[in-house]
PyMOL Python script that loads the backbone (N, CA, C, O; Angstrom):
from pymol import cmd

cmd.read_pdbstr("""\
ATOM      1  N   UNK A   1      26.301   1.075  29.910  1.00  0.00           N
ATOM      2  CA  UNK A   1      25.944   1.774  28.275  1.00  0.00           C
ATOM      3  C   UNK A   1      26.478   2.143  27.242  1.00  0.00           C
ATOM      4  O   UNK A   1      26.220   3.234  26.734  1.00  0.00           O
ATOM      5  N   UNK A   2      27.685   0.929  26.533  1.00  0.00           N
ATOM      6  CA  UNK A   2      27.912   0.061  25.373  1.00  0.00           C
ATOM      7  C   UNK A   2      26.808  -0.091  24.715  1.00  0.00           C
ATOM      8  O   UNK A   2      26.357   0.554  23.768  1.00  0.00           O
ATOM      9  N   UNK A   3      26.325  -1.156  25.382  1.00  0.00           N
ATOM     10  CA  UNK A   3      25.289  -1.623  25.360  1.00  0.00           C
ATOM     11  C   UNK A   3      24.195  -1.637  24.551  1.00  0.00           C
ATOM     12  O   UNK A   3      23.863  -2.383  23.630  1.00  0.00           O
ATOM     13  N   UNK A   4      23.369  -0.075  25.376  1.00  0.00           N
ATOM     14  CA  UNK A   4      22.374   0.154  25.068  1.00  0.00           C
ATOM     15  C   UNK A   4      22.843   1.752  23.496  1.00  0.00           C
ATOM     16  O   UNK A   4      22.046   2.615  23.129  1.00  0.00           O
ATOM     17  N   UNK A   5      23.879   1.621  23.131  1.00  0.00           N
ATOM     18  CA  UNK A   5      24.986   2.696  22.121  1.00  0.00           C
ATOM     19  C   UNK A   5      25.305   1.464  20.902  1.00  0.00           C
ATOM     20  O   UNK A   5      25.754   1.897  19.841  1.00  0.00           O
ATOM     21  N   UNK A   6      25.150   0.376  20.983  1.00  0.00           N
ATOM     22  CA  UNK A   6      24.994  -0.475  20.420  1.00  0.00           C
ATOM     23  C   UNK A   6      23.451  -0.402  19.674  1.00  0.00           C
ATOM     24  O   UNK A   6      22.889   0.240  18.787  1.00  0.00           O
ATOM     25  N   UNK A   7      23.147  -1.530  20.670  1.00  0.00           N
ATOM     26  CA  UNK A   7      21.465  -1.492  20.489  1.00  0.00           C
ATOM     27  C   UNK A   7      21.056  -0.168  20.021  1.00  0.00           C
ATOM     28  O   UNK A   7      19.887  -0.187  19.635  1.00  0.00           O
ATOM     29  N   UNK A   8      21.534   0.803  19.938  1.00  0.00           N
ATOM     30  CA  UNK A   8      20.996   1.864  19.296  1.00  0.00           C
ATOM     31  C   UNK A   8      21.526   2.294  17.993  1.00  0.00           C
ATOM     32  O   UNK A   8      20.839   2.663  17.040  1.00  0.00           O
ATOM     33  N   UNK A   9      22.900   2.209  18.037  1.00  0.00           N
ATOM     34  CA  UNK A   9      23.083   2.658  16.350  1.00  0.00           C
ATOM     35  C   UNK A   9      22.408   1.159  15.410  1.00  0.00           C
ATOM     36  O   UNK A   9      21.826   1.536  14.393  1.00  0.00           O
ATOM     37  N   UNK A  10      22.398  -0.919  15.646  1.00  0.00           N
ATOM     38  CA  UNK A  10      22.115  -1.751  15.717  1.00  0.00           C
ATOM     39  C   UNK A  10      20.239  -1.645  15.152  1.00  0.00           C
ATOM     40  O   UNK A  10      19.839  -1.612  13.989  1.00  0.00           O
ATOM     41  N   UNK A  11      19.668  -1.622  16.024  1.00  0.00           N
ATOM     42  CA  UNK A  11      18.256  -1.256  15.699  1.00  0.00           C
ATOM     43  C   UNK A  11      17.686  -0.568  14.986  1.00  0.00           C
ATOM     44  O   UNK A  11      16.738  -0.832  14.246  1.00  0.00           O
ATOM     45  N   UNK A  12      18.494   0.851  15.239  1.00  0.00           N
ATOM     46  CA  UNK A  12      18.070   2.214  14.929  1.00  0.00           C
ATOM     47  C   UNK A  12      17.879   2.480  12.840  1.00  0.00           C
ATOM     48  O   UNK A  12      17.053   3.164  12.234  1.00  0.00           O
ATOM     49  N   UNK A  13      18.751   1.816  12.428  1.00  0.00           N
ATOM     50  CA  UNK A  13      19.213   1.790  11.544  1.00  0.00           C
ATOM     51  C   UNK A  13      17.592   0.715  10.682  1.00  0.00           C
ATOM     52  O   UNK A  13      16.606   1.142  10.083  1.00  0.00           O
ATOM     53  N   UNK A  14      18.116  -1.052  11.108  1.00  0.00           N
ATOM     54  CA  UNK A  14      17.044  -0.487  10.317  1.00  0.00           C
ATOM     55  C   UNK A  14      15.827  -0.861  10.528  1.00  0.00           C
ATOM     56  O   UNK A  14      15.091  -1.317   9.653  1.00  0.00           O
ATOM     57  N   UNK A  15      15.358  -0.603  12.367  1.00  0.00           N
ATOM     58  CA  UNK A  15      13.895  -0.329  11.741  1.00  0.00           C
ATOM     59  C   UNK A  15      13.317   0.944  10.489  1.00  0.00           C
ATOM     60  O   UNK A  15      12.511   0.957   9.559  1.00  0.00           O
ATOM     61  N   UNK A  16      14.297   1.944  11.148  1.00  0.00           N
ATOM     62  CA  UNK A  16      14.363   3.125   9.935  1.00  0.00           C
ATOM     63  C   UNK A  16      14.513   2.327   8.456  1.00  0.00           C
ATOM     64  O   UNK A  16      13.422   2.306   7.885  1.00  0.00           O
ATOM     65  N   UNK A  17      15.332   1.821   7.870  1.00  0.00           N
ATOM     66  CA  UNK A  17      14.934   1.136   6.218  1.00  0.00           C
ATOM     67  C   UNK A  17      13.790   0.185   6.001  1.00  0.00           C
ATOM     68  O   UNK A  17      13.094   0.065   4.992  1.00  0.00           O
ATOM     69  N   UNK A  18      13.691  -0.872   7.843  1.00  0.00           N
ATOM     70  CA  UNK A  18      12.107  -1.656   7.459  1.00  0.00           C
ATOM     71  C   UNK A  18      10.791  -0.843   6.987  1.00  0.00           C
ATOM     72  O   UNK A  18       9.969  -0.905   6.072  1.00  0.00           O
ATOM     73  N   UNK A  19      11.158   0.282   8.591  1.00  0.00           N
ATOM     74  CA  UNK A  19       9.493   1.544   7.670  1.00  0.00           C
ATOM     75  C   UNK A  19       9.494   1.928   6.770  1.00  0.00           C
ATOM     76  O   UNK A  19       8.405   1.936   6.198  1.00  0.00           O
ATOM     77  N   UNK A  20      10.721   2.513   6.023  1.00  0.00           N
ATOM     78  CA  UNK A  20      10.237   3.061   4.374  1.00  0.00           C
ATOM     79  C   UNK A  20      10.152   2.516   3.322  1.00  0.00           C
ATOM     80  O   UNK A  20       9.622   3.042   2.343  1.00  0.00           O
ATOM     81  N   UNK A  21      11.029   0.521   3.340  1.00  0.00           N
ATOM     82  CA  UNK A  21      10.541  -0.709   2.402  1.00  0.00           C
ATOM     83  C   UNK A  21       8.996  -1.057   2.951  1.00  0.00           C
ATOM     84  O   UNK A  21       8.520  -2.073   2.445  1.00  0.00           O
ATOM     85  N   UNK A  22       8.440  -0.594   3.585  1.00  0.00           N
ATOM     86  CA  UNK A  22       7.119  -0.713   4.062  1.00  0.00           C
ATOM     87  C   UNK A  22       6.096   0.139   3.422  1.00  0.00           C
ATOM     88  O   UNK A  22       5.060   0.025   2.766  1.00  0.00           O
ATOM     89  N   UNK A  23       7.117   1.338   4.077  1.00  0.00           N
ATOM     90  CA  UNK A  23       5.757   2.621   2.912  1.00  0.00           C
ATOM     91  C   UNK A  23       5.710   2.535   1.658  1.00  0.00           C
ATOM     92  O   UNK A  23       4.734   2.701   0.927  1.00  0.00           O
ATOM     93  N   UNK A  24       7.856   2.005   1.111  1.00  0.00           N
ATOM     94  CA  UNK A  24       7.409   1.681  -0.221  1.00  0.00           C
ATOM     95  C   UNK A  24       6.093   1.355  -0.906  1.00  0.00           C
ATOM     96  O   UNK A  24       5.155   1.849  -1.531  1.00  0.00           O
ATOM     97  N   UNK A  25       6.735  -0.107  -0.265  1.00  0.00           N
ATOM     98  CA  UNK A  25       5.866  -1.324  -0.822  1.00  0.00           C
ATOM     99  C   UNK A  25       3.891  -0.909   0.016  1.00  0.00           C
ATOM    100  O   UNK A  25       4.123  -1.306  -1.126  1.00  0.00           O
ATOM    101  N   UNK A  26       3.245  -0.764   0.316  1.00  0.00           N
ATOM    102  CA  UNK A  26       2.365   0.276   0.690  1.00  0.00           C
ATOM    103  C   UNK A  26       1.796   0.916  -0.110  1.00  0.00           C
ATOM    104  O   UNK A  26       0.753   0.435  -0.555  1.00  0.00           O
ATOM    105  N   UNK A  27       2.212   2.131  -0.563  1.00  0.00           N
ATOM    106  CA  UNK A  27       1.974   3.304  -1.189  1.00  0.00           C
ATOM    107  C   UNK A  27       1.754   3.072  -2.474  1.00  0.00           C
ATOM    108  O   UNK A  27       0.950   3.753  -3.110  1.00  0.00           O
ATOM    109  N   UNK A  28       2.876   1.456  -3.346  1.00  0.00           N
ATOM    110  CA  UNK A  28       2.988   1.177  -4.315  1.00  0.00           C
ATOM    111  C   UNK A  28       2.730   0.000  -4.129  1.00  0.00           C
ATOM    112  O   UNK A  28       3.526  -0.787  -3.617  1.00  0.00           O
ATOM    113  N   UNK A  29       1.387  -0.340  -4.584  1.00  0.00           N
ATOM    114  CA  UNK A  29       0.775  -1.585  -4.158  1.00  0.00           C
ATOM    115  C   UNK A  29       1.093  -2.187  -5.673  1.00  0.00           C
ATOM    116  O   UNK A  29       1.830  -3.141  -5.922  1.00  0.00           O
ATOM    117  N   UNK A  30       0.458  -1.501  -6.478  1.00  0.00           N
ATOM    118  CA  UNK A  30       0.341  -1.617  -8.089  1.00  0.00           C
ATOM    119  C   UNK A  30       1.480  -1.794  -8.940  1.00  0.00           C
ATOM    120  O   UNK A  30       1.554  -1.758 -10.169  1.00  0.00           O
ATOM    121  N   UNK A  31       2.511  -2.026  -7.911  1.00  0.00           N
ATOM    122  CA  UNK A  31       3.756  -2.340  -8.952  1.00  0.00           C
ATOM    123  C   UNK A  31       4.630  -3.767  -9.104  1.00  0.00           C
ATOM    124  O   UNK A  31       5.309  -4.160  -8.155  1.00  0.00           O
ATOM    125  N   UNK A  32       4.557  -4.597 -10.508  1.00  0.00           N
ATOM    126  CA  UNK A  32       5.455  -5.165 -10.846  1.00  0.00           C
ATOM    127  C   UNK A  32       6.674  -5.715 -10.227  1.00  0.00           C
ATOM    128  O   UNK A  32       7.785  -5.186 -10.230  1.00  0.00           O
ATOM    129  N   UNK A  33       6.250  -7.122  -9.563  1.00  0.00           N
ATOM    130  CA  UNK A  33       7.623  -7.686  -9.207  1.00  0.00           C
ATOM    131  C   UNK A  33       9.120  -7.320  -9.753  1.00  0.00           C
ATOM    132  O   UNK A  33      10.151  -7.008  -9.158  1.00  0.00           O
ATOM    133  N   UNK A  34       8.776  -7.506 -11.263  1.00  0.00           N
ATOM    134  CA  UNK A  34       9.169  -7.418 -12.552  1.00  0.00           C
ATOM    135  C   UNK A  34       9.583  -6.418 -13.232  1.00  0.00           C
ATOM    136  O   UNK A  34      10.416  -6.324 -14.133  1.00  0.00           O
ATOM    137  N   UNK A  35       8.807  -5.548 -12.622  1.00  0.00           N
ATOM    138  CA  UNK A  35       9.529  -4.021 -13.971  1.00  0.00           C
ATOM    139  C   UNK A  35      10.205  -3.443 -13.858  1.00  0.00           C
ATOM    140  O   UNK A  35      10.797  -3.315 -12.787  1.00  0.00           O
ATOM    141  N   UNK A  36      10.488  -2.741 -14.995  1.00  0.00           N
ATOM    142  CA  UNK A  36      11.967  -2.155 -15.333  1.00  0.00           C
ATOM    143  C   UNK A  36      11.451  -1.013 -14.873  1.00  0.00           C
ATOM    144  O   UNK A  36      10.240  -0.797 -14.898  1.00  0.00           O
ATOM    145  N   UNK A  37      12.531   0.026 -14.298  1.00  0.00           N
ATOM    146  CA  UNK A  37      12.539   1.758 -14.531  1.00  0.00           C
ATOM    147  C   UNK A  37      11.457   2.069 -15.007  1.00  0.00           C
ATOM    148  O   UNK A  37      11.286   1.248 -15.909  1.00  0.00           O
ATOM    149  N   UNK A  38       9.917   3.278 -14.956  1.00  0.00           N
ATOM    150  CA  UNK A  38       9.437   3.637 -15.629  1.00  0.00           C
ATOM    151  C   UNK A  38      10.445   5.309 -15.869  1.00  0.00           C
ATOM    152  O   UNK A  38      10.883   6.114 -15.047  1.00  0.00           O
ATOM    153  N   UNK A  39      10.485   5.263 -17.177  1.00  0.00           N
ATOM    154  CA  UNK A  39      11.654   5.986 -17.319  1.00  0.00           C
ATOM    155  C   UNK A  39      10.480   6.510 -18.747  1.00  0.00           C
ATOM    156  O   UNK A  39      10.843   7.353 -19.567  1.00  0.00           O
TER     157      UNK A  39
END
""", "prot")
cmd.dss("prot")
cmd.show_as("cartoon", "prot")
cmd.util.cbc("prot")
cmd.orient("prot")
């Protein structure tokens, strides 16, 4: 049981962060890698 909890606590955050990062990259494809904050 503990292994499942550890697996969930380790994998879920990584998957969420990866999906969020991929979503930002896909929604903003025309964003230069070395661009300052557009404020």
